[in-house]
C-alpha positions as CSV (number, residue, x, y, z in Angstrom):
1,X,35.3,67.8,104.1
2,X,38.6,68.8,102.4
3,X,40.7,65.8,101.4
4,X,44.5,66.1,101.9
5,X,46.6,64.2,99.4
6,X,50.0,62.8,100.3
7,X,51.8,65.4,98.2
8,X,49.8,68.3,99.8
9,X,50.6,66.9,103.3
10,X,54.3,66.7,102.4
11,X,54.3,70.2,101.1
12,X,52.6,71.5,104.3
13,X,55.0,69.5,106.5
14,X,58.0,70.7,104.5
15,X,56.9,74.3,104.8
16,X,56.3,73.9,108.6
17,X,59.8,72.4,109.0
18,X,61.4,75.2,107.0
19,X,59.6,77.8,109.0
20,X,60.3,76.3,112.4
21,X,63.3,74.1,112.2
22,X,65.5,75.2,109.3
23,X,68.7,77.1,110.3
24,X,68.9,80.8,109.8
25,X,70.3,82.2,106.6
26,X,74.0,82.8,106.5
27,X,73.5,86.5,106.6
28,X,72.0,86.1,110.1
29,X,75.3,84.6,111.3
30,X,77.3,87.3,109.5
31,X,75.4,90.0,111.4
32,X,75.8,88.1,114.6
33,X,79.6,87.9,114.0
34,X,80.0,91.7,114.0
35,X,77.5,92.3,116.9
36,X,78.7,93.6,120.2
37,X,77.5,90.5,121.9
38,X,80.3,88.5,120.3
39,X,83.2,91.0,120.3
40,X,85.4,91.3,123.3
41,X,88.1,94.0,123.6
42,X,89.1,92.7,127.0
43,X,90.0,89.4,125.5
44,X,92.0,91.1,122.7
45,X,93.9,93.1,125.4
46,X,94.6,89.9,127.3
47,X,95.9,88.1,124.1
48,X,98.1,91.1,123.3
49,X,99.6,91.4,126.8
50,X,100.3,87.7,126.9
51,X,102.0,87.6,123.4
52,X,104.2,90.6,124.1
53,X,105.4,90.0,127.6
54,X,108.9,89.1,126.2
55,X,110.8,89.8,123.1
56,X,110.2,86.9,120.7
57,X,112.3,87.0,117.6
58,X,112.0,84.0,115.2
59,X,114.0,81.0,116.3
60,X,113.9,81.9,120.0
61,X,112.4,80.0,122.9
62,X,110.1,82.9,123.6
63,X,108.6,82.7,120.1
64,X,108.1,79.0,120.5
65,X,106.1,79.7,123.7
66,X,104.1,82.3,121.8
67,X,103.3,79.6,119.2
68,X,102.1,77.3,121.9
69,X,99.8,80.0,123.2
70,X,98.3,80.5,119.8
71,X,97.9,76.8,119.3
72,X,96.2,76.3,122.7
73,X,93.8,79.2,122.1
74,X,92.7,77.9,118.7
75,X,92.3,74.4,120.2
76,X,90.2,75.8,123.0
77,X,87.9,77.2,120.3
78,X,87.3,73.7,119.0
79,X,89.3,74.5,115.9
80,X,91.5,71.7,114.5
81,X,94.9,73.2,115.0
82,X,98.5,72.0,114.4
83,X,102.0,73.3,113.9
84,X,103.9,73.1,110.7
85,X,107.7,73.4,111.2
86,X,110.5,74.4,108.8
87,X,114.3,74.5,109.3
88,X,115.5,77.8,107.8
89,X,118.6,80.0,107.6
90,X,118.3,82.8,110.1
91,X,121.0,85.3,111.2
92,X,121.8,86.9,114.5
93,X,124.4,89.5,115.5
94,X,127.6,88.2,117.0
95,X,129.6,91.4,117.4
96,X,129.3,95.0,116.1
97,X,130.9,98.4,116.7
98,X,130.8,101.9,115.2
99,X,133.3,104.6,115.7
100,X,133.3,108.1,114.2
101,X,136.3,110.3,113.7
102,X,134.7,113.8,113.2
103,X,138.0,115.3,111.8
104,X,141.7,114.6,111.8
105,X,142.1,116.9,114.8
106,X,139.3,115.5,116.9
107,X,139.3,112.3,119.0
108,X,137.1,109.4,117.8
109,X,133.6,108.8,119.2
110,X,132.6,105.3,119.9
111,X,128.8,104.7,119.9
112,X,127.3,102.4,122.5
113,X,124.6,101.2,120.0
114,X,122.0,100.7,122.8
115,X,118.3,101.5,123.1
116,X,117.8,103.1,126.5
117,X,115.4,101.7,129.1
118,X,113.1,104.5,130.2
119,X,112.1,105.3,133.8
120,X,109.3,103.0,134.9
121,X,109.7,100.7,132.0
122,X,107.5,97.6,132.9
123,X,109.7,95.5,130.6
124,X,113.1,96.5,132.0
125,X,113.6,93.0,133.5
126,X,113.5,91.4,130.1
127,X,115.1,94.2,128.1
128,X,118.4,92.3,127.9
129,X,116.5,89.6,125.8
130,X,116.1,92.2,123.0
131,X,118.6,91.4,120.2
132,X,121.4,93.9,119.8
133,X,120.5,96.3,117.0
134,X,121.3,94.8,113.6
135,X,120.2,94.1,110.0
136,X,119.3,90.5,109.5
137,X,121.4,88.9,106.7
138,X,123.8,91.9,106.7
139,X,127.2,91.1,105.3
140,X,129.9,90.6,107.9
141,X,133.0,92.7,107.6
142,X,134.8,95.8,108.7
143,X,135.0,99.0,106.6
144,X,136.5,102.5,107.1
145,X,135.5,105.4,105.0
146,X,134.3,109.0,104.8
147,X,130.6,109.5,105.2
148,X,128.2,110.7,102.5
149,X,124.6,111.7,103.3
150,X,122.3,110.2,100.7
151,X,118.8,111.2,102.0
152,X,116.5,108.1,101.7
153,X,118.9,106.5,99.2
154,X,116.3,106.2,96.4
155,X,117.4,106.0,92.8
156,X,116.5,109.6,92.4
157,X,118.6,110.6,95.4
158,X,121.7,109.2,93.8
159,X,120.7,111.1,90.7
160,X,120.7,114.3,92.7
161,X,124.2,113.5,94.2
162,X,125.5,112.9,90.7
163,X,124.2,116.2,89.5
164,X,125.9,117.9,92.5
165,X,129.2,116.2,91.5
166,X,129.4,114.1,94.7
167,X,131.2,110.8,94.3
168,X,129.9,108.0,96.5
169,X,132.6,105.4,95.6
170,X,134.6,104.3,98.6
171,X,132.4,106.0,101.1
172,X,130.0,104.9,103.8
173,X,126.5,105.9,102.9
174,X,124.3,107.5,105.7
175,X,120.6,107.2,104.8
176,X,117.6,108.1,106.8
177,X,115.0,105.3,107.0
178,X,111.7,105.7,105.1
179,X,110.2,105.8,101.6
180,X,111.8,102.5,100.5
181,X,112.7,99.1,101.9
182,X,115.9,99.1,104.0
183,X,117.3,96.3,101.9
184,X,117.0,98.4,98.8
185,X,118.7,101.3,100.7
186,X,121.8,99.1,101.2
187,X,121.6,97.5,97.7
188,X,121.4,100.9,96.0
189,X,124.3,102.1,98.1
190,X,126.4,99.2,96.9
191,X,125.5,99.7,93.3
192,X,126.6,103.4,93.6
193,X,130.0,102.3,94.9
194,X,129.6,102.7,98.7
195,X,131.6,100.3,100.9
196,X,129.1,100.3,103.8
197,X,125.7,101.7,104.8
198,X,124.2,103.2,108.0
199,X,120.5,103.7,108.2
200,X,119.2,106.0,111.0
201,X,115.8,107.2,112.2
202,X,115.4,110.9,111.5
203,X,113.6,113.0,114.0
204,X,111.7,114.8,111.3
205,X,110.1,111.5,110.3
206,X,109.7,109.6,113.6
207,X,110.8,111.8,116.5
208,X,108.3,114.7,116.6
209,X,109.1,118.3,115.5
210,X,110.6,121.1,117.6
211,X,113.0,121.3,120.5
212,X,110.3,120.8,123.1
213,X,109.0,117.6,121.4
214,X,108.2,114.7,123.8
215,X,108.7,111.1,123.0
216,X,107.7,107.7,124.4
217,X,106.6,107.1,127.1
218,X,105.3,110.7,127.3
219,X,104.2,110.8,123.7
220,X,104.0,108.4,120.7
221,X,107.3,109.5,119.1
222,X,110.5,107.5,118.9
223,X,113.0,108.3,121.7
224,X,116.4,109.6,120.5
225,X,118.1,106.2,121.3
226,X,115.4,104.2,119.4
227,X,116.5,102.1,116.5
228,X,114.5,100.5,113.7
229,X,116.0,97.1,113.1
230,X,114.9,94.7,110.3
231,X,116.0,92.5,107.5
232,X,118.0,93.6,104.4
233,X,117.2,90.4,102.5
234,X,115.5,91.2,99.2
235,X,114.1,87.7,98.5
236,X,111.2,85.7,100.0
237,X,111.5,82.6,102.1
238,X,114.5,80.7,103.2
239,X,117.6,81.9,101.2
240,X,119.0,78.4,101.1
241,X,115.8,76.9,99.5
242,X,114.8,79.3,96.7
243,X,111.5,78.1,95.3
244,X,111.0,75.0,97.4
245,X,110.1,74.3,101.0
246,X,112.7,74.0,103.8
247,X,111.5,70.7,105.0
248,X,113.7,68.3,107.0
249,X,116.5,66.8,104.9
250,X,115.7,69.0,101.8
251,X,118.2,70.2,99.3
252,X,119.9,73.5,100.1
253,X,122.1,75.9,98.2
254,X,125.4,77.0,99.7
255,X,126.0,80.3,101.5
256,X,128.2,81.3,98.6
257,X,125.3,80.7,96.2
258,X,123.0,82.8,98.5
259,X,125.5,85.7,98.4
260,X,125.7,85.5,94.6
261,X,121.9,85.5,94.2
262,X,121.7,89.3,94.4
263,X,119.1,89.1,97.2
264,X,121.5,89.8,100.1
265,X,123.7,92.9,100.3
266,X,127.4,92.7,99.5
267,X,128.5,95.5,101.9
268,X,128.2,95.7,105.7
269,X,125.3,97.7,107.1
270,X,123.8,98.7,110.4
271,X,120.7,100.5,111.7
272,X,121.5,103.3,114.2
273,X,119.5,105.7,116.3
274,X,118.4,109.3,115.4
275,X,120.8,110.7,118.0
276,X,123.8,108.8,116.6
277,X,122.7,109.8,113.1
278,X,122.7,113.5,114.0
279,X,126.1,113.2,115.6
280,X,127.5,111.8,112.3
281,X,125.6,114.4,110.3
282,X,127.4,117.1,112.3
283,X,130.7,115.7,111.0
284,X,129.8,116.0,107.4
285,X,130.9,119.0,105.3
286,X,130.7,119.8,101.7
287,X,127.6,121.2,99.9
288,X,124.4,121.9,101.8
289,X,121.7,119.4,101.0
290,X,118.5,120.3,99.3
291,X,115.7,121.7,101.4
292,X,113.7,118.5,101.2
293,X,116.7,116.6,102.3
294,X,116.9,118.6,105.6
295,X,115.8,117.4,109.0
296,X,113.6,119.0,111.7
297,X,113.7,122.7,112.6
298,X,116.3,122.4,115.4
299,X,118.4,119.7,113.7
300,X,121.9,120.6,112.3
301,X,122.2,121.7,108.7
302,X,122.5,118.6,106.6
303,X,125.4,118.6,104.2
304,X,126.2,115.8,101.8
305,X,130.0,115.3,102.2
306,X,132.0,113.2,101.6
307,X,133.6,113.6,105.0
308,X,135.5,115.0,106.7
309,X,133.9,112.6,109.2
310,X,135.2,109.1,108.8
311,X,133.4,106.0,110.3
312,X,134.8,102.6,111.2
313,X,131.9,100.1,110.9
314,X,132.4,96.6,112.0
315,X,129.7,93.9,111.9
316,X,129.9,90.1,112.4
317,X,126.8,88.0,112.2
318,X,126.2,84.3,112.8
319,X,124.1,82.1,110.5
320,X,121.9,79.4,112.0
321,X,119.6,76.8,110.6
322,X,116.8,77.3,113.1
323,X,113.3,75.8,113.4
324,X,110.3,78.0,112.8
325,X,106.7,77.2,113.6
326,X,103.6,78.1,111.7
327,X,100.4,77.5,113.7
328,X,97.4,76.4,111.5
329,X,93.8,76.2,112.4
330,X,91.1,74.6,110.1
331,X,87.3,74.9,110.1
332,X,86.2,72.5,107.4
333,X,83.5,73.5,105.0
334,X,80.4,71.3,104.8
335,X,79.5,71.8,101.1
336,X,82.8,72.7,99.5
337,X,85.5,71.5,101.8
338,X,88.0,71.6,99.0
339,X,87.8,75.4,98.6
340,X,89.9,77.4,101.0
341,X,89.4,80.9,102.4
342,X,92.7,81.7,104.2
343,X,93.3,84.3,106.9
344,X,96.9,85.0,107.9
345,X,99.0,87.0,110.4
346,X,102.6,86.5,111.5
347,X,103.7,86.1,115.2
348,X,107.4,86.7,115.3
349,X,108.7,90.2,116.3
350,X,112.1,91.9,116.3
351,X,111.4,93.0,119.9
352,X,108.1,92.9,121.8
353,X,106.0,93.4,118.7
354,X,102.8,95.0,120.2
355,X,101.8,96.7,116.9
356,X,104.0,94.6,114.5
357,X,102.6,92.0,114.5
358,X,100.8,90.9,117.6
359,X,98.0,93.4,117.3
360,X,97.2,91.3,114.3
361,X,97.7,88.0,116.2
362,X,95.3,89.2,118.9
363,X,92.8,90.1,116.1
364,X,93.2,86.6,114.6
365,X,92.5,85.0,117.9
366,X,89.4,87.2,118.3
367,X,88.1,86.1,114.9
368,X,88.7,82.4,116.0
369,X,86.7,82.9,119.3
370,X,83.8,84.6,117.4
371,X,83.7,81.8,114.9
372,X,83.5,79.3,117.8
373,X,80.5,81.2,119.1
374,X,78.9,81.1,115.6
375,X,79.4,77.3,115.5
376,X,77.7,77.0,118.9
377,X,74.7,78.8,117.3
378,X,74.5,76.4,114.4
379,X,76.7,78.0,111.8
380,X,78.7,75.8,109.5
381,X,80.8,77.3,106.7
382,X,80.1,76.4,103.1
383,X,83.8,76.4,102.3
384,X,86.8,75.7,104.5
385,X,88.3,78.5,106.5
386,X,92.0,78.2,107.4
387,X,93.6,80.5,110.1
388,X,97.3,80.8,109.7
389,X,99.8,82.3,112.2
390,X,103.1,82.6,110.4
391,X,106.7,82.6,111.8
392,X,109.8,84.4,110.6
393,X,108.0,87.0,108.5
394,X,110.4,89.6,109.7
395,X,113.4,87.8,108.1
396,X,111.8,87.7,104.7
397,X,108.2,86.5,104.8
398,X,109.7,83.1,105.5
399,X,107.0,81.0,107.2
400,X,104.3,81.9,104.8
401,X,106.6,81.5,101.8
402,X,107.8,78.0,102.8
403,X,104.2,76.9,103.4
404,X,103.0,78.2,100.1
405,X,106.0,76.6,98.3
406,X,105.3,73.3,100.0
407,X,101.5,73.4,99.2
408,X,101.8,75.2,95.9
409,X,99.8,72.9,93.6
410,X,97.0,72.3,96.1
411,X,96.7,76.0,96.9
412,X,96.8,76.9,93.2
413,X,93.8,74.7,92.5
414,X,91.8,75.3,95.7
415,X,92.5,78.6,97.4
416,X,89.7,81.1,97.0
417,X,91.5,84.1,98.6
418,X,94.1,85.1,101.1
419,X,93.2,87.8,103.7
420,X,96.2,89.3,105.5
421,X,96.4,91.4,108.7
422,X,99.9,92.3,109.9
423,X,100.0,95.4,112.0
424,X,96.2,95.4,112.8
425,X,96.3,98.7,114.8
426,X,98.8,101.5,115.0
427,X,96.4,104.4,115.2
428,X,93.2,105.8,113.8
429,X,91.9,105.5,110.2
430,X,91.1,102.4,108.2
431,X,93.3,101.3,105.3
432,X,93.0,98.4,102.9
433,X,94.7,97.1,99.9
434,X,93.8,94.2,97.6
435,X,93.4,92.8,94.2
436,X,90.6,94.7,92.4
437,X,88.0,91.9,92.2
438,X,87.7,92.2,96.0
439,X,87.0,96.0,96.0
440,X,83.3,95.7,96.3
441,X,83.5,93.1,99.0
442,X,85.8,95.3,101.1
443,X,83.5,98.3,100.7
444,X,80.4,96.3,101.7
445,X,82.1,94.9,104.8
446,X,83.2,98.3,106.0
447,X,79.7,99.6,105.5
448,X,78.4,97.1,108.0
449,X,80.9,97.8,110.8
450,X,80.8,100.9,113.1
451,X,83.8,103.3,113.1
452,X,85.5,102.7,116.4
453,X,86.4,106.4,116.7
454,X,83.0,107.8,115.8
455,X,79.9,105.7,116.6
456,X,77.7,107.9,114.4
457,X,79.2,106.5,111.2
458,X,80.5,103.4,109.6
459,X,84.1,102.5,108.9
460,X,83.4,103.1,105.2
461,X,82.1,106.6,105.8
462,X,85.3,107.5,107.7
463,X,87.4,105.8,105.1
464,X,86.1,107.7,102.1
465,X,86.2,111.0,104.1
466,X,89.9,110.6,105.0
467,X,91.2,109.2,101.7
468,X,92.6,111.8,99.2
469,X,93.6,109.4,96.4
470,X,92.6,105.9,95.6
471,X,90.4,104.3,98.3
472,X,91.9,100.8,98.0
473,X,95.6,100.3,97.6
474,X,97.2,97.6,95.6
475,X,99.5,94.8,96.7
476,X,102.5,95.5,94.5
477,X,105.0,95.7,97.4
478,X,106.3,92.6,99.2
479,X,105.7,94.1,102.7
480,X,103.8,91.2,104.3
481,X,102.7,87.6,104.0
482,X,100.3,88.1,101.1
483,X,103.3,88.1,98.7
484,X,103.7,84.3,98.3
485,X,100.0,83.9,97.8
486,X,99.4,86.7,95.2
487,X,102.8,87.3,93.7
488,X,104.0,83.7,93.5
489,X,100.9,81.6,92.8
490,X,98.2,84.1,91.9
491,X,95.7,83.9,94.7
492,X,93.3,86.9,95.1
493,X,94.4,88.8,98.3
494,X,93.7,91.7,100.6
495,X,95.5,93.4,103.5
496,X,93.8,95.6,106.1
497,X,94.7,97.7,109.2
498,X,93.9,100.8,111.3
499,X,96.6,103.5,111.2
500,X,99.5,104.0,108.8
501,X,103.1,104.0,109.8
502,X,104.0,104.5,113.5
503,X,107.1,106.1,115.1
504,X,108.4,103.2,117.2
505,X,108.3,100.7,114.4
506,X,110.7,97.8,114.8
507,X,112.2,99.3,118.0
508,X,112.2,98.0,121.6
509,X,109.5,100.6,122.3
510,X,106.9,98.8,120.3
511,X,105.4,97.3,123.5
512,X,102.0,96.8,125.1
513,X,102.4,100.2,126.9
514,X,102.7,102.0,123.6
515,X,99.7,100.5,122.0
516,X,97.6,100.9,125.3
517,X,98.5,104.6,125.5
518,X,98.7,105.7,121.9
519,X,97.8,103.0,119.3
520,X,94.4,101.7,120.6
521,X,93.7,102.7,124.3
522,X,90.3,101.0,124.5
523,X,91.1,98.2,122.0
524,X,88.1,99.3,120.0
525,X,90.1,99.6,116.8
526,X,91.3,96.1,117.2
527,X,87.7,94.8,117.6
528,X,86.8,96.7,114.4
529,X,89.7,95.1,112.4
530,X,88.6,91.7,113.6
531,X,85.0,92.5,112.5
532,X,85.9,93.5,109.0
533,X,88.5,90.8,108.6
534,X,86.1,88.1,109.7
535,X,83.1,89.5,107.8
536,X,85.1,89.4,104.5
537,X,86.1,85.9,105.2
538,X,82.6,84.8,106.1
539,X,81.2,86.1,102.8
540,X,83.9,84.4,100.8
541,X,83.3,81.2,102.8
542,X,79.5,81.2,102.8
543,X,78.1,82.9,99.7
544,X,77.0,80.5,97.0
545,X,78.5,82.9,94.3
546,X,82.0,84.1,95.0
547,X,81.6,87.9,95.5
548,X,84.3,88.7,92.9
549,X,83.9,91.6,90.4
550,X,86.5,91.5,87.6
551,X,85.0,94.6,86.0
552,X,86.9,96.5,88.7
553,X,90.0,94.8,87.6
554,X,89.6,95.8,83.9
555,X,89.0,99.4,84.9
556,X,92.2,99.4,87.0
557,X,94.3,97.9,84.2
558,X,92.9,100.3,81.7
559,X,93.8,103.4,83.8
560,X,97.3,102.1,84.4
561,X,97.9,101.3,80.8
562,X,96.8,104.8,79.8
563,X,99.2,106.3,82.3
564,X,102.1,104.2,80.8
565,X,101.1,105.1,77.2
566,X,101.2,108.8,78.1
567,X,104.6,108.3,79.8
568,X,106.0,106.5,76.7
569,X,104.4,108.6,74.0
570,X,107.7,109.6,72.5
571,X,109.5,106.3,72.7
572,X,107.8,104.3,69.9
573,X,106.2,101.8,72.3
574,X,102.8,100.5,71.3
575,X,100.3,99.6,73.9
576,X,97.6,98.4,71.5
577,X,98.0,94.7,72.3
578,X,97.5,95.5,76.0
579,X,94.4,97.6,75.4
580,X,92.9,94.9,73.3
581,X,93.4,92.3,76.0
582,X,91.9,94.6,78.6
583,X,88.8,95.1,76.5
584,X,88.5,91.3,76.2
585,X,88.8,91.1,80.0
586,X,86.1,93.7,80.4
587,X,83.7,91.7,78.1
588,X,84.4,88.5,79.9
589,X,83.7,90.2,83.3
590,X,80.3,91.5,82.0
591,X,79.5,88.1,80.6
592,X,80.2,86.2,83.8
593,X,78.2,88.7,85.8
594,X,75.3,88.1,83.5
595,X,75.7,84.3,83.8
596,X,75.7,84.7,87.6
597,X,72.4,86.6,87.4
598,X,70.9,83.8,85.1
599,X,71.8,81.0,87.5
600,X,70.3,83.0,90.4
601,X,67.0,83.5,88.6
602,X,66.9,79.8,87.6
603,X,67.5,78.5,91.1
604,X,64.3,77.1,92.7
605,X,62.6,74.0,94.0
606,X,63.0,72.2,90.7
607,X,65.0,69.2,89.5
608,X,66.9,71.7,87.3
609,X,68.8,72.9,90.4
610,X,71.0,69.9,90.1
611,X,72.3,71.2,86.8
612,X,72.4,74.7,88.2
613,X,74.5,73.5,91.1
614,X,77.1,72.2,88.6
615,X,76.9,75.5,86.7
616,X,77.4,77.4,90.0
617,X,80.5,75.4,90.9
618,X,81.9,75.8,87.4
619,X,81.3,79.6,87.4
620,X,82.9,80.0,90.8
621,X,85.9,78.1,89.6
622,X,86.3,80.5,86.8
623,X,86.1,83.4,89.2
624,X,88.7,81.8,91.5
625,X,91.1,80.8,88.8
626,X,91.2,84.0,86.7
627,X,93.8,85.6,89.1
628,X,96.1,82.6,88.4
629,X,96.1,83.6,84.7
630,X,98.0,86.8,85.5
631,X,101.0,84.8,86.5
632,X,103.8,83.7,84.1
633,X,105.9,80.6,84.7
634,X,109.1,82.4,83.9
635,X,108.4,85.2,86.3
636,X,109.8,88.7,86.1
637,X,113.1,89.3,84.4
638,X,116.0,88.4,86.8
639,X,113.4,87.8,89.5
640,X,111.8,84.5,88.6
641,X,110.1,83.8,92.0
642,X,107.7,86.7,91.3
643,X,105.3,85.2,88.8
644,X,102.5,87.8,88.8
645,X,102.8,90.3,85.9
646,X,100.3,92.8,87.3
647,X,101.3,93.1,91.0
648,X,104.9,92.6,92.3
649,X,107.6,94.7,93.9
650,X,109.6,97.3,92.0
651,X,113.2,96.1,91.5
652,X,114.5,99.1,93.3
653,X,111.9,99.2,96.2
654,X,110.7,96.0,97.7
655,X,107.9,98.0,99.6
656,X,106.3,99.6,96.6
657,X,105.2,99.1,93.0
658,X,102.5,100.2,90.7
659,X,100.8,97.8,88.3
660,X,102.9,96.0,85.6
661,X,106.2,95.7,87.5
662,X,108.0,94.0,84.5
663,X,107.1,96.9,82.3
664,X,108.2,99.4,85.0
665,X,111.6,97.6,85.5
666,X,112.2,97.5,81.7
667,X,111.4,101.2,81.4
668,X,113.8,102.1,84.2
669,X,116.5,100.1,82.6
670,X,115.9,101.6,79.1
671,X,116.0,105.1,80.5
672,X,119.5,104.4,81.9
673,X,120.8,102.6,78.8
674,X,118.8,104.3,76.1
675,X,119.6,101.6,73.5
676,X,117.4,100.1,70.8
677,X,117.7,96.7,72.5
678,X,116.6,98.1,75.9
679,X,113.5,99.7,74.4
680,X,112.7,96.5,72.6
681,X,112.6,94.8,76.0
682,X,110.0,97.3,77.1
683,X,107.9,96.4,74.1
684,X,108.4,92.7,74.9
685,X,107.2,93.2,78.5
686,X,104.1,94.9,77.2
687,X,103.3,91.9,75.0
688,X,103.9,89.6,78.0
689,X,101.3,91.4,80.1
690,X,98.9,91.5,77.2
691,X,99.1,87.8,76.9
692,X,98.5,87.3,80.6
693,X,95.4,89.6,80.6
694,X,94.1,87.6,77.6
695,X,94.6,84.4,79.5
696,X,92.6,85.8,82.4
697,X,89.7,86.8,80.1
698,X,89.7,83.3,78.6
699,X,89.4,81.7,82.1
700,X,86.5,84.0,83.0
701,X,84.8,83.2,79.7
702,X,85.2,79.5,80.3
703,X,85.4,78.4,76.6
704,X,88.2,77.2,74.5
705,X,89.2,79.2,71.5
């Protein structure tokens, strides 16, 4: 008869318990999350319809009601949810007018500045709740001057005008929207000497080509009366609390200090429709604009002016300290509750906001509902997941910035990553941007989710087939709520969506009907965004080892440094300190990957696992904190809020930047001044970046020098 010892019995009992009663591995729940049994495109459609039934600009009652809907939905998912409010400076239009005198012999034309309601518009009854077209934070005033056509008003466009001998001083600049941030269009116009700026939506870019082109509601294109509104504020957060949170009773700077900060334009501006833009263009004489400055085939010939057309632009705005509301949902981690994986999307919209941003809000609520179903099945996250629904993003990333500024130190020590979705769906084709250590994670997630437009392939397969240049973009621009996390405090970040730009952006035609007919008719793309978004979050929240790969980061920096060195080959700038630091980063990345492998192999049913658990936590902390080392407390030159020396906006385009923005800004300045001192600043910026990269390698290495 076989005798069974107590130890043997315990081993058998333990094995039986593990086989029959232990919870499934986390990978089981991750697969369940993206399964068709949990996804619900009808629910997403319902959320989107509810959120977009009225215009809901920040500070409005309609937006407060939308916040209540998000809060109640999260609470219904058994997610701890609450509202965080801030009192911030917002602006609204008070009065505005625009008159064109085509020539001294012709009568003036007064524009009605209205977006037209189309026949059968289901939102006609609330169309009067749409704000009159305006630029948020535009300077109030009245100007009269001849018109100059400036194309997209990039720096190179004014260079072209200078070569043509066209003087912009004292004129009103007419620019077509696109290529760069509208605030930079106005700021660049001011720096060139213009006294006012008009930004119109060109048919060639947004209205469809040809005389027989159709527009919304018959097609996806912007109607002739459509206007892209938006902010012209070049900063982030509440302008009256630069660098600190706009909490009740806080310190505020004066409006005069705001105007002197350089972040708000100093000339009046206004967005106008494509139809009004073409009317003004017909009044402009002078030299014919370059071919790539011209409009659609049946548009008038574009000339640069100035005049003879003269415009009278008048705008008066009102400034209000208004309450905004961020809605926050928290699912606490069971093993590492002090490590945060943060998902964010904003809620406020200039009009109905079906694409921008509530396709993303609907996806956020879909993620929340799926996580609730996982919890019912026994899943519990290792780390804390925070779901954030931001307010006042459209004014200047305000809600997210205020929250990050208020919680800066806690987030800097505990945030694992920030995952952003703004416009979740505007069409076909997946796009993602992120910091390089997340590249592998984004690729793996898209390899597990079916392409919503072709069931025979994954999103990843569609993605690589449709991408001509770099697969994953970078987060250099300040176009959405990742900015405060990455560019201010150095948290790894990613942003994802289906579709690129869309024609009715920031107009009153961005409604549920547009997305139902053109953006995502079956709401399958929205389901797919939620799947990728949630899967990336789950892996960050659940995996024992943070799935970061800094080798990708080193490769990215190496390539960019080589490009800069080639560009500066005749300027006497040495990049050797930067290359040396990048090599150290590469070595540290290889070392930490090896250490990760060692700990995995050592893990087992031994008492040593207690020590390995400490090693695991320490290793993960190094992976999490390395991104922080790319920041500098002094920030970028003349832009101290932007602390990140690898990814931040270009000084002349808030929407775009390549790596090393401080070096780029210094090079641009040195090209204009061409002095020994200006080129010395370029060399100084190279040294600054080299030091930051070295700091990151030391953090990854985990040892003091």
